[in-house]
LOLOSE-432837 format. One record per residue (C-alpha): chain; x, y negated, z negated; residue number from 1; residue in three letters. Coordinates in steps of 0.5 Angstrom, whole numbers, plus 500, padded with zeros to 3 digits. Layout:
! LOLOSE-432837
("A", (X, Y, Z), NUM, "Ala") ...
//
This chain:
! LOLOSE-432837
("A", (344, 288, 154), 1, "Met") ("A", (343, 296, 156), 2, "Val") ("A", (341, 300, 150), 3, "Thr") ("A", (342, 307, 149), 4, "Ile") ("A", (339, 312, 144), 5, "Leu") ("A", (344, 318, 142), 6, "Ser") ("A", (342, 324, 138), 7, "Ile") ("A", (347, 329, 135), 8, "Asp") ("A", (346, 337, 136), 9, "Gly") ("A", (344, 341, 129), 10, "Gly") ("A", (339, 347, 130), 11, "Gly") ("A", (333, 346, 126), 12, "Ile") ("A", (337, 339, 122), 13, "Arg") ("A", (334, 336, 128), 14, "Gly") ("A", (328, 334, 123), 15, "Ile") ("A", (332, 329, 121), 16, "Ile") ("A", (333, 325, 128), 17, "Pro") ("A", (326, 327, 130), 18, "Ala") ("A", (323, 324, 122), 19, "Gly") ("A", (327, 317, 124), 20, "Ile") ("A", (325, 317, 130), 21, "Leu") ("A", (318, 317, 129), 22, "Thr") ("A", (318, 312, 124), 23, "Glu") ("A", (322, 307, 128), 24, "Met") ("A", (316, 309, 134), 25, "Glu") ("A", (311, 307, 128), 26, "Arg") ("A", (315, 300, 126), 27, "Ile") ("A", (316, 298, 134), 28, "Leu") ("A", (308, 300, 135), 29, "Gln") ("A", (307, 295, 129), 30, "Glu") ("A", (311, 290, 131), 31, "Lys") ("A", (308, 290, 138), 32, "Thr") ("A", (301, 291, 136), 33, "Asp") ("A", (301, 297, 140), 34, "Asn") ("A", (300, 304, 138), 35, "Asp") ("A", (301, 307, 146), 36, "Arg") ("A", (308, 304, 147), 37, "Val") ("A", (314, 309, 147), 38, "Arg") ("A", (322, 308, 144), 39, "Leu") ("A", (323, 312, 151), 40, "Ala") ("A", (319, 304, 154), 41, "Asp") ("A", (325, 301, 150), 42, "Tyr") ("A", (331, 304, 151), 43, "Phe") ("A", (335, 304, 158), 44, "Asp") ("A", (338, 310, 156), 45, "Met") ("A", (337, 317, 152), 46, "Ile") ("A", (343, 321, 150), 47, "Ala") ("A", (342, 328, 146), 48, "Gly") ("A", (345, 335, 146), 49, "Val") ("A", (343, 342, 143), 50, "Ser") ("A", (337, 340, 138), 51, "Thr") ("A", (338, 332, 140), 52, "Gly") ("A", (337, 335, 147), 53, "Gly") ("A", (331, 338, 147), 54, "Ile") ("A", (329, 331, 142), 55, "Ile") ("A", (331, 327, 148), 56, "Ser") ("A", (327, 331, 153), 57, "Ala") ("A", (320, 331, 149), 58, "Leu") ("A", (322, 323, 149), 59, "Leu") ("A", (323, 322, 156), 60, "Leu") ("A", (317, 327, 159), 61, "His") ("A", (312, 322, 163), 62, "Pro") ("A", (307, 325, 159), 63, "His") ("A", (310, 320, 154), 64, "Arg") ("A", (309, 325, 148), 65, "Tyr") ("A", (313, 321, 142), 66, "Gly") ("A", (317, 322, 137), 67, "Ala") ("A", (312, 325, 133), 68, "Gln") ("A", (311, 330, 137), 69, "Arg") ("A", (319, 332, 137), 70, "Ala") ("A", (318, 332, 129), 71, "Leu") ("A", (312, 337, 129), 72, "Gln") ("A", (316, 341, 134), 73, "Leu") ("A", (320, 343, 129), 74, "Tyr") ("A", (316, 342, 123), 75, "Val") ("A", (311, 347, 125), 76, "Glu") ("A", (315, 351, 130), 77, "His") ("A", (322, 351, 128), 78, "Gly") ("A", (320, 358, 125), 79, "Arg") ("A", (318, 361, 132), 80, "Asp") ("A", (324, 358, 136), 81, "Met") ("A", (329, 362, 131), 82, "Phe") ("A", (326, 369, 132), 83, "Asp") ("A", (327, 373, 127), 84, "Gly") ("A", (325, 379, 129), 85, "Thr") ("A", (332, 380, 132), 86, "Phe") ("A", (336, 377, 127), 87, "Ala") ("A", (343, 381, 126), 88, "Lys") ("A", (346, 377, 120), 89, "Gly") ("A", (353, 381, 117), 90, "Gly") ("A", (358, 384, 121), 91, "Pro") ("A", (353, 385, 126), 92, "Leu") ("A", (352, 378, 128), 93, "Gly") ("A", (359, 379, 130), 94, "Leu") ("A", (358, 383, 135), 95, "Leu") ("A", (351, 381, 138), 96, "Trp") ("A", (347, 373, 139), 97, "Lys") ("A", (343, 372, 133), 98, "Lys") ("A", (336, 371, 135), 99, "Tyr") ("A", (332, 373, 142), 100, "Arg") ("A", (331, 367, 147), 101, "Ser") ("A", (324, 369, 149), 102, "Glu") ("A", (320, 365, 143), 103, "Ala") ("A", (325, 359, 145), 104, "Leu") ("A", (324, 359, 151), 105, "Glu") ("A", (316, 360, 151), 106, "Arg") ("A", (316, 354, 146), 107, "Lys") ("A", (320, 349, 151), 108, "Leu") ("A", (315, 352, 157), 109, "Ala") ("A", (309, 350, 153), 110, "Glu") ("A", (312, 343, 151), 111, "Glu") ("A", (315, 340, 157), 112, "Leu") ("A", (312, 345, 163), 113, "Gly") ("A", (313, 344, 171), 114, "Glu") ("A", (317, 336, 169), 115, "Cys") ("A", (323, 335, 173), 116, "Lys") ("A", (329, 332, 171), 117, "Leu") ("A", (328, 326, 176), 118, "Ser") ("A", (321, 325, 173), 119, "Asp") ("A", (323, 323, 166), 120, "Val") ("A", (321, 316, 164), 121, "Ser") ("A", (328, 312, 163), 122, "Thr") ("A", (336, 314, 164), 123, "His") ("A", (338, 321, 160), 124, "Cys") ("A", (345, 325, 159), 125, "Leu") ("A", (344, 332, 156), 126, "Ile") ("A", (351, 336, 157), 127, "Pro") ("A", (352, 343, 156), 128, "Ala") ("A", (358, 347, 159), 129, "Tyr") ("A", (358, 352, 165), 130, "Asp") ("A", (361, 358, 162), 131, "Ile") ("A", (362, 361, 169), 132, "Val") ("A", (366, 355, 173), 133, "Ala") ("A", (369, 352, 166), 134, "Asn") ("A", (366, 345, 166), 135, "Glu") ("A", (362, 340, 162), 136, "Ala") ("A", (356, 340, 166), 137, "Val") ("A", (351, 333, 165), 138, "Phe") ("A", (344, 332, 167), 139, "Phe") ("A", (342, 326, 168), 140, "Thr") ("A", (336, 322, 172), 141, "Arg") ("A", (342, 319, 176), 142, "Phe") ("A", (344, 325, 178), 143, "Asp") ("A", (338, 328, 180), 144, "Ala") ("A", (336, 325, 186), 145, "Gly") ("A", (343, 328, 189), 146, "Val") ("A", (341, 335, 192), 147, "Ala") ("A", (341, 340, 188), 148, "Asp") ("A", (342, 337, 183), 149, "Arg") ("A", (335, 337, 180), 150, "Asp") ("A", (332, 342, 175), 151, "Tyr") ("A", (326, 343, 171), 152, "Phe") ("A", (326, 340, 164), 153, "Leu") ("A", (325, 346, 160), 154, "Lys") ("A", (331, 349, 163), 155, "Asp") ("A", (336, 343, 162), 156, "Val") ("A", (333, 343, 155), 157, "Ala") ("A", (334, 351, 154), 158, "Arg") ("A", (341, 350, 157), 159, "Ala") ("A", (343, 344, 152), 160, "Thr") ("A", (341, 348, 146), 161, "Ser") ("A", (344, 355, 148), 162, "Ala") ("A", (348, 356, 142), 163, "Ala") ("A", (353, 361, 142), 164, "Pro") ("A", (353, 366, 138), 165, "Thr") ("A", (345, 364, 137), 166, "Tyr") ("A", (342, 365, 143), 167, "Phe") ("A", (343, 368, 150), 168, "Asn") ("A", (347, 363, 155), 169, "Pro") ("A", (342, 360, 159), 170, "Ala") ("A", (341, 362, 166), 171, "Val") ("A", (339, 356, 170), 172, "Val") ("A", (337, 355, 177), 173, "Met") ("A", (336, 347, 181), 174, "Pro") ("A", (329, 345, 183), 175, "Val") ("A", (332, 346, 190), 176, "Ser") ("A", (333, 354, 188), 177, "Gly") ("A", (340, 353, 190), 178, "Ala") ("A", (346, 357, 186), 179, "Thr") ("A", (345, 358, 179), 180, "Thr") ("A", (349, 356, 173), 181, "Arg") ("A", (351, 360, 167), 182, "Thr") ("A", (351, 355, 161), 183, "Leu") ("A", (351, 354, 153), 184, "Val") ("A", (350, 349, 149), 185, "Asp") ("A", (353, 342, 150), 186, "Gly") ("A", (355, 341, 143), 187, "Gly") ("A", (361, 346, 144), 188, "Val") ("A", (365, 340, 146), 189, "Phe") ("A", (360, 334, 144), 190, "Ala") ("A", (356, 335, 139), 191, "Asn") ("A", (355, 328, 138), 192, "Asn") ("A", (354, 326, 145), 193, "Pro") ("A", (355, 318, 144), 194, "Val") ("A", (362, 317, 147), 195, "Met") ("A", (359, 321, 153), 196, "Leu") ("A", (353, 316, 153), 197, "Ala") ("A", (357, 310, 153), 198, "Ile") ("A", (361, 312, 159), 199, "Thr") ("A", (355, 314, 163), 200, "Glu") ("A", (352, 308, 162), 201, "Ala") ("A", (359, 303, 164), 202, "Ala") ("A", (358, 308, 172), 203, "Lys") ("A", (350, 307, 172), 204, "Thr") ("A", (348, 302, 177), 205, "His") ("A", (341, 302, 177), 206, "Thr") ("A", (339, 299, 169), 207, "Phe") ("A", (334, 294, 170), 208, "Glu") ("A", (338, 288, 171), 209, "Gly") ("A", (344, 290, 173), 210, "Tyr") ("A", (342, 293, 180), 211, "Ala") ("A", (349, 290, 183), 212, "Ala") ("A", (354, 292, 178), 213, "Lys") ("A", (354, 297, 172), 214, "Ser") ("A", (354, 294, 165), 215, "Pro") ("A", (360, 293, 161), 216, "Ser") ("A", (362, 296, 155), 217, "Val") ("A", (361, 290, 151), 218, "Ala") ("A", (354, 289, 154), 219, "Glu") ("A", (351, 296, 150), 220, "Leu") ("A", (348, 296, 144), 221, "Phe") ("A", (348, 303, 141), 222, "Val") ("A", (344, 307, 136), 223, "Val") ("A", (347, 314, 134), 224, "Ser") ("A", (343, 320, 129), 225, "Leu") ("A", (346, 325, 126), 226, "Gly") ("A", (343, 331, 124), 227, "Thr") ("A", (345, 331, 116), 228, "Gly") ("A", (352, 331, 113), 229, "Glu") ("A", (354, 336, 109), 230, "Ala") ("A", (356, 334, 102), 231, "Gly") ("A", (359, 341, 100), 232, "Lys") ("A", (367, 341, 101), 233, "Thr") ("A", (371, 348, 103), 234, "Ala") ("A", (375, 351, 096), 235, "Lys") ("A", (382, 352, 097), 236, "Phe") ("A", (382, 359, 093), 237, "Lys") ("A", (376, 361, 098), 238, "Lys") ("A", (379, 360, 105), 239, "Ile") ("A", (386, 361, 103), 240, "Lys") ("A", (387, 368, 105), 241, "Asp") ("A", (381, 368, 110), 242, "Lys") ("A", (383, 371, 117), 243, "Gly") ("A", (379, 371, 124), 244, "Gly") ("A", (373, 375, 122), 245, "Ile") ("A", (373, 371, 115), 246, "Gly") ("A", (374, 364, 119), 247, "Trp") ("A", (368, 366, 124), 248, "Leu") ("A", (364, 369, 118), 249, "Cys") ("A", (358, 364, 115), 250, "Lys") ("A", (360, 360, 122), 251, "Asn") ("A", (366, 356, 117), 252, "Arg") ("A", (371, 355, 124), 253, "Leu") ("A", (364, 353, 128), 254, "Ile") ("A", (362, 348, 123), 255, "Asp") ("A", (369, 345, 122), 256, "Val") ("A", (370, 344, 129), 257, "Phe") ("A", (363, 341, 130), 258, "Met") ("A", (363, 337, 123), 259, "His") ("A", (370, 333, 125), 260, "Ser") ("A", (369, 333, 132), 261, "Ala") ("A", (363, 329, 130), 262, "Glu") ("A", (367, 324, 126), 263, "Gln") ("A", (372, 323, 131), 264, "Ala") ("A", (367, 321, 136), 265, "Val") ("A", (363, 316, 131), 266, "His") ("A", (370, 313, 129), 267, "Ser") ("A", (372, 312, 137), 268, "Gln") ("A", (365, 310, 140), 269, "Ala") ("A", (365, 304, 133), 270, "Gly") ("A", (372, 302, 134), 271, "Ala") ("A", (370, 302, 142), 272, "Cys") ("A", (364, 297, 141), 273, "Leu") ("A", (366, 293, 137), 274, "Phe") ("A", (372, 291, 139), 275, "Glu") ("A", (369, 290, 146), 276, "Ala") ("A", (365, 284, 142), 277, "Asn") ("A", (370, 281, 138), 278, "Tyr") ("A", (376, 284, 140), 279, "Gly") ("A", (382, 286, 134), 280, "Lys") ("A", (378, 283, 129), 281, "Glu") ("A", (372, 288, 132), 282, "Gly") ("A", (377, 293, 131), 283, "Val") ("A", (378, 291, 123), 284, "Glu") ("A", (371, 289, 121), 285, "Met") ("A", (369, 297, 123), 286, "Phe") ("A", (375, 300, 119), 287, "Trp") ("A", (372, 296, 114), 288, "Glu") ("A", (365, 298, 115), 289, "Ile") ("A", (368, 306, 115), 290, "Gln") ("A", (372, 305, 109), 291, "Lys") ("A", (366, 302, 105), 292, "Arg") ("A", (361, 308, 108), 293, "Gln") ("A", (367, 313, 106), 294, "Arg") ("A", (366, 310, 099), 295, "Asn") ("A", (359, 311, 099), 296, "Gly") ("A", (357, 304, 100), 297, "Tyr") ("A", (351, 303, 105), 298, "Lys") ("A", (352, 298, 110), 299, "Ile") ("A", (346, 294, 112), 300, "Asp") ("A", (345, 293, 120), 301, "Phe") ("A", (346, 286, 122), 302, "Glu") ("A", (343, 283, 129), 303, "Ile") ("A", (351, 282, 132), 304, "Asn") ("A", (352, 289, 131), 305, "Phe") ("A", (353, 293, 138), 306, "Pro") ("A", (354, 299, 134), 307, "Tyr") ("A", (350, 303, 128), 308, "Phe") ("A", (350, 310, 126), 309, "Arg") ("A", (345, 314, 121), 310, "Ile") ("A", (347, 321, 119), 311, "Asn") ("A", (345, 322, 112), 312, "Pro") ("A", (348, 327, 107), 313, "Lys") ("A", (345, 334, 107), 314, "Leu") ("A", (346, 334, 099), 315, "Asn") ("A", (346, 329, 093), 316, "Asp") ("A", (343, 328, 087), 317, "Asp") ("A", (336, 329, 088), 318, "Thr") ("A", (336, 333, 095), 319, "Leu") ("A", (339, 339, 097), 320, "Asn") ("A", (338, 342, 105), 321, "Ala") ("A", (342, 347, 108), 322, "Ser") ("A", (348, 346, 113), 323, "Glu") ("A", (345, 352, 117), 324, "Lys") ("A", (342, 350, 124), 325, "Met") ("A", (337, 355, 124), 326, "Asp") ("A", (335, 355, 116), 327, "Asn") ("A", (328, 355, 117), 328, "Val") ("A", (325, 358, 111), 329, "Lys") ("A", (319, 353, 108), 330, "Val") ("A", (323, 350, 102), 331, "Lys") ("A", (329, 348, 107), 332, "Asn") ("A", (324, 345, 112), 333, "Ile") ("A", (321, 341, 107), 334, "Arg") ("A", (328, 339, 104), 335, "Ser") ("A", (330, 336, 111), 336, "Leu") ("A", (323, 333, 112), 337, "Gln") ("A", (325, 329, 105), 338, "Leu") ("A", (331, 327, 107), 339, "Ile") ("A", (328, 324, 112), 340, "Ala") ("A", (323, 320, 109), 341, "Glu") ("A", (329, 319, 104), 342, "Lys") ("A", (333, 316, 109), 343, "Cys") ("A", (327, 312, 113), 344, "Cys") ("A", (326, 309, 106), 345, "Asn") ("A", (333, 307, 105), 346, "Asp") ("A", (334, 304, 112), 347, "Tyr") ("A", (327, 301, 112), 348, "Lys") ("A", (330, 294, 113), 349, "Ser") ("A", (335, 296, 119), 350, "Asp") ("A", (330, 300, 122), 351, "Leu") ("A", (326, 294, 123), 352, "Glu") ("A", (331, 290, 125), 353, "Lys") ("A", (333, 295, 130), 354, "Ile") ("A", (327, 295, 133), 355, "Val") ("A", (327, 288, 133), 356, "Asp") ("A", (333, 288, 138), 357, "Val") ("A", (330, 292, 142), 358, "Leu") ("A", (323, 288, 144), 359, "Ile") ("A", (328, 282, 144), 360, "Lys") ("A", (332, 286, 149), 361, "Asn") ("A", (325, 288, 153), 362, "Lys") ("A", (322, 282, 153), 363, "Leu") ("A", (328, 278, 156), 364, "Lys") ("A", (330, 283, 162), 365, "Ile") ("A", (322, 283, 163), 366, "Glu") ("A", (323, 275, 164), 367, "Asn") ("A", (328, 276, 168), 368, "Glu") ("A", (325, 281, 173), 369, "Ile") ("A", (319, 275, 173), 370, "Asp") ("A", (323, 270, 174), 371, "Arg") ("A", (327, 273, 181), 372, "Ile") ("A", (320, 276, 184), 373, "Thr") 
//
C-alpha cells in the first residue's frame, strides 16, 4: 500500500492542517515510543498547494523539522509573511498586489535554506502555474533527477504560494541555472491537490515495494486535509446586482471558484478510491458518507477506508474564524488554533486509527524488504 498525505491551500488558515498534523505526529511518536519519528517517515508521498505546499516543504525537509515547526511558522510569523506595510485594500487592491513578497521570501529562505527538491525525504507533489507558458507545473522529487528539473525548496514554496492579487508572481530558476519560469499559486487550478497526488502516485515507479511497477489506485491510502470550510453563504439580495468589480471585491469570485473546486475534487477522489477498492458498492458507500456529512453527521474513520478527509467548519455555534486567507489579526490566529484543537479532539479516535494504518504499512514494507534482501 502507498500512503499519501494531501494538504489544501488557504493562506493563514494553514494553521488548521498544521495543527492536525502536529497532533498526528504526537500520536505517531507515542505509539512508536520514538520522539524522533516524523510523518514524512510514514507517508510515501506528500502533496500540498499554496499554504499546503509550504507545510509540505517543511515536512519534507531533510532536517526533519516536523509538523510542530510548520504550526509555529504560521502562529508566530504569520503576520511577518503577510507584510502589511504595503497592504492595499479597497479600490487600490484591484490595481496592485496587496502585499510585499520580500518578507515571505526571507522567511522561506530562513526555514528551508539551500535544500533542493532532490534532497527531500520522500516523494512529493507541489503544483504551481506558469503564466508565460500557460501550463501547469508540478514539482516532484521524481522529476528532480532530470536535467533542469531540480529547484531549491524555498523557490518551490514561494512559487506554489504566489497567490495572484496578494503577492508578486515568483520568478524561479532551476539549480542548474537554466531558463527561469514565472509562476503563480498552484491553487489557481488545484486548491485541493488530492487528485493530482493520486495521478502522480499511479505513474511513479520508485516507491518501496513497487520498484518494478506503479501502484494501482486500489493500493493507495489517502489522507486529505483542508484549511477550513466556510459556514457562511452569500445572500441573494447582496449579490444579485453585482457586476465585475462587485464580484472581484472581497474576493467573492475567487472564493466561489476555489471552494467549489475543492468540493468537486474531494468527491472525485473519494468516489475513485472507494470504487477501486469495492466496485459500484464502494461508490454508493462514499456517496452515503457524503450525504451524512452534508446533514451534519460526523463520519468515523474505518480501517477499510482508502480515503479520509478532514475539513472543519470555520464558523459554528462556538468558534468563528475568518474565511480570508490573509487575516493575520491575533484574534483570528487564535480562533484558527482553537478550531484545529477542537478538530483534533473531535477526530481523536480517527487520527489514532489513521496512524495505526501508517505504522502497520511501514512495518509490512520493512518486513518485505528484509525478506527480499
